[in-house]
N, C-alpha and C positions, 0 to 999 in steps of 0.2 A: 688277821687282826681287824679289831671291833673299833671304831668312833666314837667321840664323845659327840650327842646329841643333848639338846637344846629344847627344852618346853616352851612352847609361845605363849601358853597362859600364866603360869607364875614363875619364868624363870630360871629354871631347875635344871640343869646341868646331869646327866644320867647316859648310863651304857643302853641302859633296855631300851624297848621300841616304844612304848607310852611311858609317860609320867607316872611315878611312884608315888605324888603327893597329888594330883588331880586328876588321873588318868587320861587324860587328854595325850596324842601322839607327840612324839618329839621328831626333831628335825634339824637336821646338818646346820650349826651356824655359822660355814662356813662361808663367805661369800663366793657372786655368781665368775668365772673366769672371766679376766678383762682381755678385751679384744681394740687395739686400735681403730678395726675397720669393722664395728658392729654394726652388725646386718638387721637388725631389729630394733635398736636404739630411737627408733620412730615411733613403731605400736609401741613401746616400752612408755616412749613420753607420753603418749597420745593415751593410753590408758588412766598412767596416775591424775592426767590432769582429769580426766571426764570424772576419774574416783577423790578427787579433790589434795592431793598430794604432794600436788606442787605450787 
């Protein structure tokens, strides 16, 4: 079974590994698995703050 993929550059959905419009690699649009006991939350928040995403 194949899953739908999304191009991060042009926001096109496809079943192919590479975007048919721009040729960039497509990624799974599904969010990461949620866990109450977030083992990596501190590091994720730190990385986002360093990159100015928060």
